[in-house]
C-alpha positions as CSV (number, residue, x, y, z in Angstrom):
1,M,-0.7,20.5,20.7
2,S,1.0,23.4,22.6
3,D,-0.4,26.9,22.7
4,E,2.5,28.1,20.6
5,A,1.8,25.5,17.9
6,T,-1.9,26.4,17.9
7,I,-1.1,30.0,17.3
8,E,1.3,29.2,14.5
9,N,-1.3,26.9,12.8
10,K,-3.9,29.7,12.9
11,F,-1.4,32.1,11.4
12,L,-0.5,29.7,8.6
13,N,-4.2,28.9,7.9
14,R,-4.9,32.7,7.6
15,L,-2.0,33.1,5.2
16,S,-3.1,30.0,3.3
17,D,-6.6,31.5,2.8
18,L,-5.0,34.7,1.4
19,A,-2.9,32.6,-1.0
20,K,-5.9,30.6,-2.3
21,V,-8.1,33.6,-2.8
22,N,-5.4,35.3,-4.8
23,D,-4.6,32.6,-7.3
24,P,-7.7,31.2,-9.0
25,I,-8.0,31.9,-12.8
26,E,-11.3,31.7,-14.7
27,N,-11.5,28.7,-17.0
28,D,-12.8,30.9,-19.9
29,L,-9.5,32.7,-19.9
30,Y,-7.7,29.5,-20.9
31,V,-10.0,29.3,-23.9
32,K,-9.7,32.9,-24.8
33,Y,-5.9,32.8,-25.0
34,D,-5.7,29.3,-26.4
35,V,-3.6,28.1,-23.5
36,K,-2.3,24.5,-23.9
37,R,-3.0,23.4,-20.3
38,G,-0.7,20.6,-19.3
39,L,1.1,21.2,-22.6
40,R,-1.7,19.4,-24.3
41,N,-3.7,20.3,-27.4
42,A,-7.5,20.3,-27.3
43,N,-7.7,16.8,-28.8
44,G,-5.5,15.4,-26.0
45,T,-2.3,15.1,-28.0
46,G,0.8,16.6,-26.5
47,V,2.2,20.0,-27.7
48,L,5.3,19.3,-29.8
49,V,8.2,20.9,-27.9
50,G,11.1,18.8,-29.1
51,L,12.6,16.0,-31.2
52,T,14.0,12.8,-29.9
53,R,15.7,9.6,-31.3
54,I,15.4,7.7,-28.0
55,G,11.9,6.4,-27.7
56,D,8.4,6.5,-29.1
57,V,4.9,5.9,-27.6
58,V,2.5,4.9,-30.3
59,G,-1.2,4.7,-29.7
60,Y,-2.9,6.3,-32.7
61,E,-2.4,7.4,-36.3
62,M,-3.4,10.8,-37.7
63,K,-5.6,10.6,-40.9
64,D,-7.2,13.7,-42.4
65,G,-6.6,15.5,-39.1
66,E,-8.3,12.9,-37.0
67,K,-6.8,10.5,-34.4
68,I,-7.3,6.9,-35.3
69,A,-6.7,4.5,-32.4
70,I,-4.4,1.5,-33.0
71,P,-2.9,-1.2,-30.8
72,G,-0.2,0.4,-28.7
73,R,3.5,0.0,-29.3
74,L,6.5,1.1,-27.2
75,V,9.7,1.7,-29.2
76,Y,13.2,2.0,-27.9
77,R,15.7,3.5,-30.4
78,G,13.6,2.2,-33.3
79,Y,13.1,-1.3,-31.9
80,D,9.7,-2.6,-30.6
81,V,10.1,-3.3,-26.9
82,A,8.1,-6.6,-27.4
83,D,11.0,-7.8,-29.6
84,L,13.5,-6.9,-26.8
85,V,11.5,-8.9,-24.3
86,K,11.2,-11.8,-26.7
87,D,14.9,-11.8,-27.3
88,A,15.6,-11.9,-23.5
89,D,13.2,-14.7,-23.1
90,S,14.5,-16.8,-26.0
91,N,18.1,-16.4,-24.7
92,N,17.0,-17.0,-21.0
93,M,18.8,-13.8,-20.0
94,F,18.1,-10.6,-18.1
95,G,17.3,-7.9,-20.6
96,Y,17.3,-4.7,-18.6
97,E,21.1,-4.1,-19.1
98,Q,20.7,-4.6,-22.8
99,C,18.0,-1.9,-22.8
100,V,20.3,0.5,-20.9
101,Y,23.0,0.0,-23.5
102,L,20.5,0.5,-26.4
103,L,19.0,3.7,-24.8
104,L,22.4,5.2,-24.1
105,F,24.3,4.3,-27.3
106,G,21.5,3.9,-29.9
107,K,22.5,0.4,-31.0
108,L,22.0,-3.2,-30.0
109,P,25.2,-4.5,-28.4
110,T,27.1,-7.6,-29.6
111,K,27.4,-10.4,-27.1
112,A,30.9,-9.2,-26.2
113,E,29.8,-5.6,-25.8
114,L,26.9,-6.6,-23.6
115,E,29.1,-8.7,-21.4
116,E,31.6,-5.9,-21.1
117,F,29.0,-3.3,-20.3
118,T,27.1,-5.5,-17.8
119,A,30.3,-6.2,-16.0
120,F,31.1,-2.5,-15.8
121,L,27.6,-1.7,-14.4
122,G,28.1,-4.5,-11.8
123,S,31.4,-3.0,-10.7
124,K,29.8,0.3,-9.9
125,R,26.9,-0.9,-7.6
126,V,28.8,-0.5,-4.4
127,L,28.3,3.0,-2.9
128,P,31.2,5.3,-2.2
129,E,33.0,4.9,1.1
130,H,31.0,6.2,4.1
131,F,28.0,7.1,1.8
132,T,25.7,4.5,3.4
133,E,26.5,5.6,6.9
134,D,26.5,9.4,6.4
135,M,23.9,9.9,3.7
136,I,21.4,7.1,4.3
137,M,21.6,5.8,7.9
138,K,22.2,9.2,9.6
139,A,19.2,10.8,7.9
140,P,16.6,8.1,7.2
141,S,13.4,9.0,5.4
142,S,9.9,7.7,5.7
143,D,9.6,8.1,1.9
144,I,12.1,6.2,-0.2
145,M,11.7,8.5,-3.2
146,N,12.8,11.5,-1.0
147,K,15.8,9.4,0.2
148,L,16.6,8.6,-3.4
149,A,16.5,12.2,-4.5
150,R,18.8,13.2,-1.5
151,G,21.1,10.3,-2.4
152,V,21.4,11.5,-6.0
153,L,22.2,15.1,-4.8
154,A,24.6,13.8,-2.2
155,S,26.5,11.9,-4.9
156,Y,27.8,15.3,-6.1
157,S,29.9,15.5,-3.0
158,Y,31.5,12.1,-3.7
159,D,32.3,13.0,-7.3
160,D,35.9,14.3,-8.0
161,N,34.7,16.0,-11.1
162,P,31.0,16.9,-10.7
163,E,30.8,20.1,-12.8
164,D,32.5,18.8,-16.0
165,R,29.8,19.0,-18.7
166,S,31.7,17.0,-21.3
167,I,29.8,14.1,-22.7
168,P,32.3,11.4,-21.5
169,N,32.1,12.8,-17.9
170,I,28.3,13.0,-18.0
171,L,28.1,9.5,-19.4
172,R,30.3,8.3,-16.5
173,Q,28.0,10.0,-14.0
174,C,24.9,8.6,-15.6
175,I,26.2,5.0,-15.7
176,E,27.3,5.2,-12.0
177,L,23.8,6.5,-11.1
178,I,22.1,3.7,-13.2
179,S,24.2,1.2,-11.4
180,R,23.8,2.6,-7.9
181,F,20.1,3.5,-7.9
182,S,19.0,0.0,-6.8
183,T,21.6,0.0,-4.0
184,I,20.5,3.5,-2.7
185,V,16.8,2.4,-2.8
186,A,17.5,-0.9,-1.1
187,Y,19.6,0.7,1.7
188,G,17.0,3.6,2.1
189,Y,14.3,1.0,2.5
190,Q,16.4,-0.9,5.1
191,A,16.9,2.4,7.1
192,K,13.2,3.1,6.9
193,R,12.4,-0.4,8.3
194,R,14.8,0.2,11.2
195,Y,14.0,3.8,12.2
196,Y,10.3,4.2,11.2
197,D,8.9,0.6,11.3
198,G,10.8,-0.7,14.3
199,K,12.0,-3.8,12.3
200,S,15.3,-5.4,11.7
201,M,17.7,-3.8,9.1
202,Y,19.7,-6.0,6.8
203,I,22.6,-4.4,4.8
204,H,23.9,-6.8,2.2
205,N,26.6,-6.1,-0.3
206,P,25.7,-6.1,-4.0
207,V,27.2,-8.8,-6.1
208,P,28.9,-7.5,-9.3
209,T,28.0,-10.6,-11.4
210,L,24.3,-10.3,-10.7
211,S,21.8,-8.4,-12.8
212,T,20.1,-5.2,-11.6
213,A,16.9,-7.2,-10.8
214,E,18.7,-10.0,-9.0
215,N,20.8,-7.5,-6.9
216,F,17.7,-5.6,-5.9
217,L,15.8,-8.6,-4.7
218,R,18.9,-9.8,-2.9
219,L,19.4,-6.5,-1.1
220,I,15.8,-6.0,0.2
221,R,15.4,-9.6,1.5
222,S,16.7,-10.7,4.8
223,D,17.8,-14.1,3.5
224,K,19.0,-12.7,0.1
225,Q,17.0,-15.5,-1.6
226,Y,14.9,-15.3,-4.8
227,T,13.8,-17.6,-7.6
228,D,14.9,-17.2,-11.2
229,L,11.2,-16.6,-12.2
230,E,10.9,-13.8,-9.6
231,A,14.0,-12.1,-10.8
232,K,13.1,-12.5,-14.5
233,L,9.6,-11.0,-13.9
234,L,11.1,-8.0,-12.1
235,D,13.6,-7.6,-14.9
236,L,10.6,-7.6,-17.4
237,A,9.0,-4.8,-15.4
238,M,12.2,-2.8,-15.5
239,I,12.5,-3.2,-19.2
240,L,9.0,-1.9,-19.7
241,H,9.6,1.1,-17.4
242,A,13.0,2.0,-18.7
243,E,11.8,4.6,-21.2
244,H,8.5,6.2,-22.4
245,G,9.3,9.0,-24.8
246,G,10.4,12.5,-24.0
247,G,7.0,13.9,-23.2
248,N,6.3,12.0,-19.9
249,N,6.5,14.4,-17.0
250,S,9.8,13.1,-15.4
251,S,11.7,12.8,-18.7
252,L,10.5,16.3,-19.7
253,T,11.6,17.6,-16.4
254,V,15.1,16.2,-17.0
255,H,15.1,17.9,-20.4
256,V,14.0,21.2,-18.9
257,V,16.5,21.2,-16.1
258,S,19.3,19.9,-18.3
259,S,18.7,22.8,-20.7
260,A,19.6,25.2,-18.0
261,D,23.2,23.8,-18.1
262,T,23.2,22.4,-14.6
263,D,25.0,19.4,-13.3
264,T,23.9,15.8,-13.8
265,Y,23.0,15.2,-10.2
266,S,20.6,18.2,-10.1
267,A,19.0,17.2,-13.4
268,I,18.4,13.5,-12.3
269,A,17.2,14.5,-8.9
270,S,14.5,16.6,-10.5
271,G,13.3,13.6,-12.5
272,V,13.0,11.7,-9.2
273,G,11.0,14.5,-7.7
274,S,8.6,14.4,-10.7
275,L,8.2,10.7,-10.7
276,K,7.3,10.7,-7.0
277,G,4.1,12.6,-7.9
278,R,0.9,10.6,-7.4
279,R,-0.2,11.6,-11.0
280,H,3.0,10.0,-12.4
281,G,4.9,7.2,-10.6
282,G,2.6,6.5,-7.7
283,A,-0.4,5.3,-9.7
284,N,0.0,1.6,-9.1
285,I,-0.3,2.1,-5.4
286,R,-3.8,3.6,-5.9
287,V,-4.6,0.5,-8.0
288,M,-3.6,-1.7,-5.1
289,E,-5.6,0.3,-2.6
290,M,-8.6,0.1,-4.9
291,M,-8.2,-3.7,-5.4
292,S,-8.0,-4.2,-1.7
293,E,-11.4,-2.6,-1.3
294,I,-12.9,-4.6,-4.2
295,K,-11.6,-7.9,-2.8
296,A,-13.1,-7.0,0.6
297,N,-16.5,-6.2,-0.8
298,V,-17.0,-8.6,-3.7
299,K,-17.7,-12.1,-2.3
300,D,-17.5,-14.0,-5.5
301,W,-14.3,-13.0,-7.4
302,S,-15.5,-15.0,-10.5
303,S,-18.9,-13.3,-10.8
304,E,-18.8,-10.7,-13.6
305,S,-22.2,-9.4,-12.5
306,E,-21.1,-8.8,-8.8
307,I,-17.8,-7.3,-9.9
308,A,-19.6,-5.0,-12.4
309,A,-22.0,-3.8,-9.8
310,Y,-19.2,-2.8,-7.5
311,L,-17.3,-1.1,-10.3
312,R,-20.4,0.9,-11.0
313,K,-20.5,2.0,-7.4
314,I,-16.9,3.2,-7.7
315,V,-17.7,5.1,-10.9
316,K,-20.7,6.7,-9.3
317,K,-18.4,7.9,-6.4
318,E,-20.3,5.6,-4.0
319,A,-17.3,3.4,-3.2
320,F,-13.5,3.6,-2.6
321,D,-12.1,7.1,-2.6
322,G,-15.1,9.0,-4.1
323,S,-13.1,10.1,-7.1
324,G,-15.2,8.1,-9.6
325,L,-12.0,6.7,-11.1
326,I,-11.2,3.1,-11.8
327,Y,-7.4,3.2,-11.3
328,G,-5.2,1.5,-13.8
329,M,-7.6,2.3,-16.7
330,G,-6.9,4.8,-19.4
331,H,-3.7,6.4,-20.8
332,A,-2.9,9.7,-22.5
333,V,-1.6,7.9,-25.6
334,Y,-2.6,4.3,-25.6
335,T,-6.3,3.6,-26.2
336,V,-6.7,0.2,-27.8
337,S,-4.0,-1.4,-25.7
338,D,-0.9,-0.6,-23.6
339,P,1.8,-3.0,-24.8
340,R,3.5,-2.9,-21.4
341,C,0.3,-4.1,-19.7
342,I,0.0,-7.0,-22.1
343,L,3.6,-8.1,-21.7
344,L,3.5,-7.8,-17.9
345,R,0.1,-9.5,-17.7
346,D,1.2,-12.5,-19.7
347,K,4.3,-13.1,-17.5
348,A,2.3,-12.4,-14.4
349,A,0.0,-15.3,-15.2
350,I,2.9,-17.7,-14.9
351,L,4.0,-16.4,-11.5
352,A,0.3,-16.3,-10.3
353,K,0.1,-20.1,-10.9
354,E,3.4,-20.7,-9.1
355,K,2.2,-18.6,-6.1
356,N,-1.3,-20.0,-6.0
357,M,-2.8,-16.6,-6.7
358,E,-4.7,-17.5,-9.8
359,D,-8.1,-16.5,-8.4
360,E,-6.8,-13.0,-7.7
361,F,-5.2,-12.8,-11.2
362,N,-8.5,-13.8,-12.7
363,L,-10.2,-11.0,-10.8
364,Y,-7.8,-8.6,-12.4
365,R,-8.6,-10.0,-15.8
366,I,-12.4,-9.6,-15.3
367,I,-12.0,-6.0,-14.2
368,E,-9.7,-5.3,-17.2
369,K,-12.5,-6.7,-19.4
370,L,-15.5,-4.9,-17.7
371,A,-14.0,-1.5,-16.7
372,P,-13.9,0.2,-20.2
373,Q,-17.6,-0.4,-20.8
374,I,-18.6,0.7,-17.3
375,L,-16.6,3.9,-17.7
376,Y,-18.2,4.5,-21.1
377,E,-21.7,4.1,-19.5
378,K,-20.9,6.9,-17.0
379,I,-18.8,9.3,-19.1
380,G,-20.2,8.7,-22.5
381,D,-16.9,9.5,-24.1
382,R,-16.3,7.4,-27.2
383,K,-12.6,7.4,-26.7
384,Q,-11.4,3.8,-26.2
385,I,-10.0,2.9,-22.8
386,C,-7.6,0.1,-22.0
387,A,-5.8,-1.1,-18.9
388,N,-2.4,0.6,-18.5
389,V,0.8,-0.9,-17.0
390,D,0.0,0.3,-13.5
391,F,-3.0,-2.0,-13.4
392,Y,-0.8,-5.1,-13.2
393,S,2.5,-3.8,-11.9
394,G,1.4,-3.5,-8.3
395,F,0.0,-7.0,-8.4
396,V,3.3,-8.3,-9.8
397,Y,5.2,-6.6,-7.0
398,T,2.8,-8.1,-4.5
399,M,3.5,-11.6,-5.8
400,L,7.2,-10.8,-5.5
401,N,6.6,-9.8,-1.8
402,I,7.8,-6.3,-2.5
403,P,6.3,-3.7,-0.1
404,Q,4.3,-0.8,-1.5
405,E,6.7,1.8,-0.4
406,L,9.1,0.4,-3.0
407,Y,6.8,0.4,-6.0
408,T,7.6,3.9,-7.2
409,P,11.3,3.6,-6.4
410,I,11.4,0.5,-8.7
411,F,10.0,2.7,-11.4
412,A,12.9,5.1,-10.8
413,I,15.5,2.3,-10.8
414,S,14.2,1.5,-14.2
415,R,13.6,5.0,-15.7
416,I,17.0,6.3,-14.7
417,A,18.1,4.7,-18.0
418,G,15.7,6.8,-20.1
419,W,16.4,9.9,-18.0
420,S,20.2,9.5,-18.7
421,A,19.6,9.1,-22.4
422,H,17.4,12.2,-22.5
423,R,19.9,14.3,-20.5
424,I,22.7,13.4,-23.0
425,E,20.4,14.1,-25.9
426,E,19.4,17.5,-24.5
427,L,23.0,18.5,-24.1
428,V,24.0,17.3,-27.5
429,A,21.0,18.3,-29.6
430,G,19.1,20.9,-27.5
431,G,21.3,23.8,-26.9
432,R,18.6,26.2,-25.9
433,I,17.0,26.7,-22.4
434,Y,13.3,25.9,-22.2
435,R,11.3,29.2,-21.8
436,P,7.6,28.7,-22.5
437,A,5.3,31.7,-22.2
438,Y,2.7,32.4,-19.4
439,K,0.1,35.1,-20.1
440,N,-0.3,37.5,-17.2
441,V,-4.1,38.0,-16.7
442,S,-3.9,40.3,-13.7
443,S,-4.5,44.1,-14.1
444,E,-1.9,46.6,-13.0
445,R,-2.6,48.5,-9.8
446,A,-1.4,51.8,-8.3
447,Y,1.1,51.2,-5.5
448,V,-0.2,52.1,-2.0
449,P,2.5,53.3,0.5
450,L,2.7,51.3,3.7
451,A,1.5,54.2,5.8
452,D,-1.8,54.4,3.7
453,R,-2.8,50.7,3.8
């Protein structure tokens, strides 16, 4: 490090110390002023800030003012997501595109409507002329989520009518983004391989007749090859991640930014920025890191006693990252079960058999069984805990040979459907800018002129 850089670092460290000393707020003040930290009530439920017809996350019922835990359900426009998955399976079709239609338009499409809409999505997957070269290849990023956010904002410059706030125009913009997200992510990944990893870069053209899941696997693989089971499993993951109510951090972000009456690209890019956060979209990567350590330190993957002993070390902060957390366990709403986890786990079992990874899959199953009790032993909280979707999604992506840097971008490729629906809903039904209150707890001070300081 040069002398100049050393001096600058010392200066920034000094400023950082000033900033940290200035900002702490005593915990008792939050109680005194009844502050809903994280927009959550004292019982863990979310503060009600809006109404939606798009989706619902059901994990409990309220009886006589108390939360009663029930098996989790995820609802899209009034339909249980399990029924959407079952319908896709029974018809041997890719179901994500049907979910997009349902979320945007509030109704299940007829066969003809679905075919017409799917064809329209497919026709929009190719990026605008020169976009790949100028916006992706000339400014590669080591993080694909940052590249995706930049790609969304850059799309404004390729739109002939970016500021029109009419619903038909916003719907056009959203459909184009839904269609192109997978292409932007895939090309961003290829640029990252070339410029950061020193590996070969493969730029394939998307095929309009393929589903979103098929196209994505085709674009990230050098040989463009994938099996039907692989594509259907990725499609399932996308269905389960397409929407999760208006209160999740990224969807709320889209609501808040849209309420300011900004353009579509700014609103959706804000959702990408939120989802990138490790407390939101990056959780399955932490699960995979934890599982790698467990696999390295547990000799017998079928031994419940050996696995339980290591999980207790993690909870006691004696192993893994010292956080005391078993990643992939627990959810803000689901307690008895996360329906996304169950649906993904059941399909993952099939691919695990095909990939000869049943021993690893069984390890996950044992941890899913043991972790809630071990966490209860440590925490003593009687709240039920279940595995969430992040517990299995990383394992699924591993079986699909998808690199970790694409886990969160896949989440975004899926969730753009829900974000788009929430943006339109905010503009149609909201009509008021979000403006929550913050209580100022600092005292006023007499100003001291510069010469007297």
